[in-house]
N, C-alpha and C positions, 0 to 999 in steps of 0.2 A: 362347272366350276368346282375346284378342289375344297373339301371341307377344311375349316380351320381347326388346328389343334390347340388345345389350351395350353399346351406346354407344361404342364404340371410336372411331370416326371423329370423334365430337363430341369427345371428350376430347383427341384429337390436334390438333384445330383450336383448342381452347381453350388448350392448351399453347403452341401456335405463336404465337398472338396474344398471349399473356402475355410470351413471349420477345421479341417484336417491340416490344412497349410499353417494356419494362425496357431494351433496348437503345437505343431512341431516348432514353429518359429518362436513360440512362448518358451518352450523348453529350452532351447538354445540359448536364448537370450538371458533366461534365469542363471544358467551356469555360467554365462560370460559376467553377469553382473555380480554373482557371487564371488568369482575369482577376482574381480576388480576391487570389491570391498575388502577382501583379505589382504589385498596388496596395499590398499589404502591404510588399513589398521595397522599393519606392520610398519609401513614408513612413519605413520603419526607416531606409534610407540618408540620408535628409534630416533625421531626427532625430538620428542620429549625428554628422552634419557639423556641426549646429548646436550639438550638445553639446561638441564639442571646440573649437569656436571660442569658446563662451562661456565656459567654465571655464579660467581662468587656472591655470598650473601654479605651485604653491606648494612650496617645499623646506620639510620638516619635519625637525626634529633629532630623532634618536632618543633616547627617554628610557629611562635604565636604571632598572629596578626595584631596590629596596634588597634586600639579603639576606633580610631578615625577611619579605618578601613571598613569596619563593619558597620559604622553609622551610613557611610555612602552608599552601601547596599540596601539599606532601608529607605533611605532617601530616594533611592530609584524606583522604589515601589510606589511611592506617593506620586512620581510623575507619570504613572500609568494614564493614558488617555482612553477613555471610553466613549463610544458613540452610539447613537440610536439609528438603526437603519430600518427604514419603511418602504415596502413594496408599493409603488404608485401606479405601476403599469403591469398589466397581466403578462405571464410567460406562456400562455396559450399562443401557439403558433411560432414560438421563438425558436432558436436554435437550441439542440439537446445540451450544449455545454452552458449555455446561459441558465437554463433551468437547473442543471446540476449545481452550477455556482451558487444560484439562490438557495438551494437545498443545504449546500455546505455552510452557508452563513447561517443557516438555522431558520430560514423564512419558509413557511409551509404553505401559506395561502395568500392570495391577493389582499393588500391592506394589512398583512401581516408585519409585526414589528418585533425588533430583537435589539439587545445591547451587546456589543461586542467590543473586545479590547483591540485597540489599533496596534498593528505590527506590519511588517513588510507583506507577509502573505495575505492578511487581511485587506491591506491597501490595493493589492493586486486584484483581488476578488471585487472590491467595490469599484475599482475603475473598469473592470470588464462589464459589469452590468450597471453602469452609472446611469443609463437611459432608462432603466426599470426600477430605480429606487431613489429614495430622498434620505440623505444622512445629515443628522444634526447632533450638536455636542449633547451629550447626556447632563441632565440637571442635577 
């Protein structure tokens, strides 16, 4: 039966060869990227020069909004709907995206409770984990 070789010498030479090829490859790629960057900088400088020459400066008069428009913005803030979200089922053994959604809502533990402002993104999250949570209006 032939003796087994450890192959230590072969491994070292293979590693050295791999290092040499990556070093050579790294040098050539850095030269290429430097050349690309200089070309991009030159193109950017040229485009900014032409853009400043082409665009004439025009003065615009400030337009004041009527008081009614500013009141509607403040009234929209009063219409903010906030809800209380409580986790009623454990996230153990659930899909990873369910656990991440609960974490994104701010619920850290089972029976954890948070108050969130409703918007389309939050509504989507609440719909996704609706089987794990209970949603009630904030009091």
